[in-house]
Steps between C-alpha positions, in 0.01 A plus 500: 500500500590433139408169335619373163337207320718353225332268249592339174162566336194722545263306730778342709470791740126432547506121516784502751466820696163657407344481844822595677536804274154610611596450862817702463310786333233483772778538760632810322800337331619602152489205261704490178486232231775395260404272210808361328363371168264612227308313227657543158428458132451278308399258778248753624307760302537877531144509635581247771816688602316834519219338701749369756629851555150633560411211731802578717389862531155386612650266758719782635200729535290234676771399745651850539848396387739790553697432180559217253825433317505292182843369397366368169725196461339246262257259666613133511836605360687608810728200453628672183600816689830537683416454866720797588273726298191377683671537836604856414151613404335351808776653716430842350135473605591383849738794541242744366221380730721422803243251640479355846334183368529323165274219378609294199429180306588159641813342347333160454210613281431317174555817295873562463443878481398476866823327600709763320305782663563342840873481430509858375314624806736308731788688344319833519428474874822336614687638801601754609140595417271419793186406313245241606464256207210261453388261223136463404314217330337537158205280410572247221874576519602425858296182555591368154873539556730238650624684810270518802382839617537494881337810651624640829304827498127557452288813447129505586327638187141416595393865470673536163422177315222649288719788389781257413265301278365818341855612423592164348188503280625823341763281330230341284722280286640333813164409654411132459190300579472288814656250577808668351705656785501839325132553563310687767426168661865397482603820679234442766607139555870585544429796727263281701765231538765751603252662736423167669873459568481800736139450609352784302271507194744618231871559479797535269814305581863594451850372555730737685835483319694768688427727791722713724444691821 
């Protein structure tokens, strides 16, 4: 089975789907990642931008990602790009990978890049494609938005929680101190809460947007 994780920013894929990625790989599935935006000058330094590229490579090696695609649209500036251009680029990746399952950002997240990535992914996987589409939650974006994330699908990640945290900590500039949600403790607390919803220790939760049989 082929799995594609679409995220607005590097680290979205880990915060939202890190444990589930591990589970897919463990089951023999091929996992691909598409990151839509990239840090840019002068808001970020050349050193920071280069470091982000290296961090993504380390994450891919740790989690055994089959391939990563970077679309390199400017971070926090997707609202300045024609939505048709974003849709086209995401569609090209979907057609190249031909996935069975796609995970993407939740439309109600605080960060508007996430909403635009969701919309672009919806266009990219629309019928007649028969692709299972799910939204994931991103710590400090989903719970700080105004729309409620209502999961209807859970994945037990108890065996993979440590690896998820290790992968997230590769993105050093994104790691915060507890009690910030983007901390190791924050990840543990959310996965514990989601796990308790299905009577297991740790889980990731998703919203199924479209599914066909």
